[in-house]
C-alpha positions in Angstrom: 4.2 -34.8 -23.3 3.0 -32.4 -20.6 0.6 -29.8 -21.6 1.6 -26.1 -21.3 0.0 -24.3 -18.4 -2.6 -21.9 -19.9 -3.7 -20.4 -16.6 -3.5 -16.6 -17.0 -0.8 -14.8 -14.7 -2.1 -12.1 -12.4 -0.5 -8.9 -11.1 -1.9 -6.8 -8.3 -1.2 -3.3 -7.4 -2.3 -1.7 -4.1 -2.5 2.0 -3.7 -1.5 3.5 -0.2 -3.3 6.2 1.9 -2.7 5.5 5.6 -5.8 4.4 7.4 -7.7 4.3 4.2 -5.8 1.1 3.7 -8.4 -0.5 5.8 -10.4 -0.5 2.8 -7.9 -2.7 0.9 -7.5 -4.9 4.1 -11.3 -5.6 3.7 -11.0 -6.3 0.0 -7.9 -8.7 0.5 -9.7 -10.6 3.4 -12.7 -11.4 1.1 -10.4 -12.5 -1.7 -8.4 -14.7 0.7 -11.8 -16.2 2.0 -12.6 -17.0 -1.6 -9.2 -18.6 -2.3 -8.1 -15.9 -4.7 -4.3 -15.1 -5.1 -2.0 -13.5 -7.7 1.5 -14.1 -9.1 2.9 -10.7 -8.1 1.7 -8.0 -5.7 3.2 -4.5 -5.5 2.1 -2.1 -2.7 2.7 1.3 -1.7 2.8 2.5 1.8 -0.2 1.2 3.5 -1.0 -0.9 0.5 2.5 -2.6 1.2 1.9 -2.8 4.9 -1.5 -4.4 4.7 -0.8 -6.4 1.7 1.9 -8.2 3.6 -1.1 -10.2 5.1 -2.2 -11.3 1.7 1.2 -13.1 1.1 1.1 -14.7 4.7 -2.6 -15.5 4.1 -3.7 -14.1 7.6 -7.2 -13.2 7.2 -8.3 -10.5 9.6 -4.9 -9.5 10.8 -4.7 -6.0 9.5 -8.0 -4.8 10.9 -7.3 -6.7 14.2 -4.0 -5.0 15.0 -5.0 -1.7 13.9 -8.1 -1.7 15.9 -6.3 -2.9 18.9 -3.4 -0.3 18.8 -4.8 2.8 17.0 -5.5 4.6 20.3 -2.3 3.4 21.8 0.4 6.3 21.9 3.1 3.9 21.6 1.7 3.0 18.0 1.1 6.3 16.6 0.9 9.7 18.2 2.2 13.3 18.2 4.1 12.3 21.3 5.8 9.7 19.3 6.8 12.3 16.7 8.0 14.8 19.1 10.2 12.4 21.0 11.4 10.2 18.0 10.7 12.2 14.9 8.3 9.3 13.7 4.5 9.6 13.9 4.1 5.8 13.7 6.8 4.7 16.3 9.4 2.6 14.6 10.1 0.2 17.3 6.6 -0.4 18.4 4.7 -0.3 15.3 7.0 -1.9 12.9 8.9 -4.4 15.3 7.1 -5.2 18.5 3.7 -5.5 16.8 4.5 -7.6 13.8 7.1 -9.7 15.5 5.9 -10.2 19.0 2.2 -9.0 19.6 0.4 -10.0 16.5 3.2 -11.8 14.4 3.4 -12.4 10.7 3.2 -16.0 9.9 6.7 -16.4 8.5 6.3 -20.0 7.5 3.3 -19.2 5.5 4.8 -16.1 4.0 7.8 -17.9 2.8 5.8 -20.9 1.4 3.6 -18.5 -0.6 5.0 -18.5 -4.1 3.7 -14.8 -4.7 6.3 -12.3 -5.4 5.8 -9.1 -3.2 7.3 -5.7 -4.1 7.2 -2.5 -2.1 7.7 1.0 -3.5 9.8 3.6 -1.8 11.0 7.0 -2.8 14.8 7.6 -2.8 15.3 10.9 -1.0 18.4 11.8 -3.1 17.0 11.1 -6.6 13.2 11.7 -6.1 12.8 8.4 -7.9 10.7 5.3 -7.1 12.6 2.3 -5.9 10.9 -1.1 -6.2 12.1 -3.7 -3.7 11.1 -7.4 -3.4 10.2 -8.6 0.0 10.9 -12.5 -0.1 11.3 -13.2 3.6 9.0 -11.3 5.7 11.6 -10.8 8.3 12.7 -7.6 10.2 14.8 -6.4 7.3 11.8 -6.7 4.9 9.8 -4.9 7.5 12.2 -1.9 7.5 11.6 -1.6 3.6 7.7 -1.5 4.5 8.5 1.2 7.0 10.4 3.1 4.4 7.5 2.7 1.8 5.2 4.1 4.6 7.4 7.0 5.8 5.3 10.1 5.3 7.4 13.2 4.6 7.7 15.5 7.8 5.8 13.1 10.0 8.6 10.6 9.6 12.4 10.6 9.6 13.9 9.2 6.3 14.6 5.5 6.7 18.1 4.6 6.1 18.7 1.2 4.3 22.0 0.0 2.7 23.4 3.5 2.5 20.4 5.2 0.9 17.6 7.2 2.5 13.9 6.6 1.7 10.5 8.0 2.2 7.0 7.4 1.3 6.7 5.5 -2.0 3.7 7.4 -2.9 5.7 10.6 -3.5 7.3 9.0 -6.7 4.6 6.4 -7.6 1.4 6.5 -5.7 -0.3 3.9 -7.8 2.3 1.5 -9.3 0.2 0.2 -12.1 2.3 1.3 -14.9 5.4 -0.5 -13.4 3.1 -3.5 -12.9 2.0 -3.6 -16.5 5.5 -3.5 -17.6 6.2 -6.8 -15.7 4.0 -8.5 -18.6 1.2 -10.4 -16.6 -1.9 -11.6 -18.5 -4.4 -10.0 -16.0 -3.8 -6.9 -13.8 -5.9 -5.9 -10.9 -5.7 -2.4 -9.1 -7.0 -1.6 -5.7 -7.5 2.2 -5.2 -8.4 3.9 -1.8 -10.1 6.9 -3.3 -13.6 6.8 -4.9 -14.4 7.4 -8.5 -14.2 11.1 -9.5 -11.3 11.9 -7.1 -8.6 14.2 -8.5 -5.5 15.0 -6.3 -4.9 18.6 -5.7 -1.6 20.5 -5.5 -0.1 20.1 -2.0 -1.1 23.0 0.1 2.1 22.8 2.3 4.7 22.8 -0.5 6.4 26.1 0.9 7.1 24.1 4.1 8.1 21.0 2.3 10.6 23.0 0.1 12.1 24.3 3.3 12.3 21.0 5.2 13.9 19.2 2.1 15.8 22.1 0.6 18.9 19.8 0.4 17.0 17.3 -1.8 15.9 19.1 -4.9 14.9 16.2 -6.9 12.7 15.0 -3.8 11.1 18.4 -3.8 10.4 18.2 -7.4 8.7 14.9 -7.1 6.5 16.4 -4.3 5.7 19.2 -6.4 4.6 17.3 -9.4 2.9 14.4 -7.4 -0.6 15.4 -8.1 0.1 15.7 -11.9 1.5 12.2 -12.0 -1.2 10.8 -9.9 -4.0 12.1 -12.0 -2.3 11.1 -15.2 -2.1 7.6 -13.7 -5.9 7.7 -13.0 -6.6 8.8 -16.6 -4.5 5.8 -17.9 -6.4 3.5 -15.5 -9.7 4.7 -16.9 -8.6 4.1 -20.4 -7.3 0.7 -19.6 -10.4 -0.2 -17.6 -12.8 0.9 -20.3 -10.7 -1.3 -22.8 -11.1 -4.3 -20.5 -7.3 -4.4 -20.0 -7.4 -4.2 -16.2 -9.9 -4.6 -13.2 -10.1 -1.7 -10.8 -11.7 -2.0 -7.3 -12.3 1.3 -5.7 -14.4 2.6 -2.6 -18.1 2.9 -3.6 -18.4 5.6 -0.9 -16.1 7.9 1.1 -13.4 6.4 3.2 -11.9 9.7 4.4 -10.2 9.1 7.8 -7.7 11.2 9.9 -4.1 10.3 9.7 -4.2 9.7 13.4 -7.5 7.9 13.9 -8.2 6.9 17.5 -11.6 5.2 16.8 -11.5 1.5 16.2 -15.2 1.7 15.0 -14.2 4.2 12.2 -11.4 1.7 11.0 -14.0 -1.0 11.0 -16.4 1.0 9.0 -13.8 1.4 6.4 -12.8 -2.2 6.5 -16.4 -3.3 6.0 -16.8 -0.9 2.9 -13.8 -2.9 1.5 -15.5 -6.1 2.3 -18.9 -5.1 0.8 -17.2 -3.7 -2.4 -15.1 -6.9 -2.8 -18.2 -9.2 -2.6 -20.2 -7.0 -4.9 -17.4 -7.1 -7.6 -16.4 -10.7 -7.0 -18.3 -12.3 -9.9 -16.9 -9.6 -12.4 -13.5 -10.1 -11.1 -13.6 -13.9 -11.4 -14.9 -13.5 -15.0 -12.0 -11.2 -15.8 -9.4 -13.4 -14.3 -10.8 -16.4 -16.2 -10.5 -14.4 -19.4 
């Protein structure tokens, strides 16, 4: 008679944050080098975009293509925003780069048993939508683009009759949703250092005008900082109780939304690597239980 598998199941939540996500990329690369994986990963915005490589097991890909194209106006620029309505060019950044120039390893992606979910915000309801990405194809990449679609800087992304924007509006840190999935161990990667608290959005008057036809979305924007800070409080309580393992930047990873400096992205990436290496023994002990 076969013995039951007693290996703990592991869930992983990845915060977004634009180019602060290079921190997450550094953390994930170290974990891949050490052979770490999980049963289910959920990512928001940059957390989803860079978490993609954790499922395809492509060490170094996230930092490589971002350093290669961060100064390329076809990738992200005010010019792209003025011409297309998208700061990060939809065709170049979300199709040409991941399909042709530095492609996702689709065979490895699909062979990996890890469940991968991204978070988007429904423009009509203002609520989070959690969508699984099993194939890694262009349709899945559209969901990643929707998860990363920053309000005003990006047009809403239309998928299957719905319009979506940045998942961080409704659920910046999808830890509560992950906990509800029932995994034995839960790991959260943040992109803000300890002590950070989100402040009210200083451009809310403008956002109210832009999205005046979507009152539920506006309400989500107005309360985002409250939800975010309440999530941090919950994480602190769970972390103190040993219920979760949190990795967060040991120093500032502040970076412009349109960073043109590959060296600055490398700096943030290396902070992630160092923090992952420093916390690895404690993480392995937590996972072993």
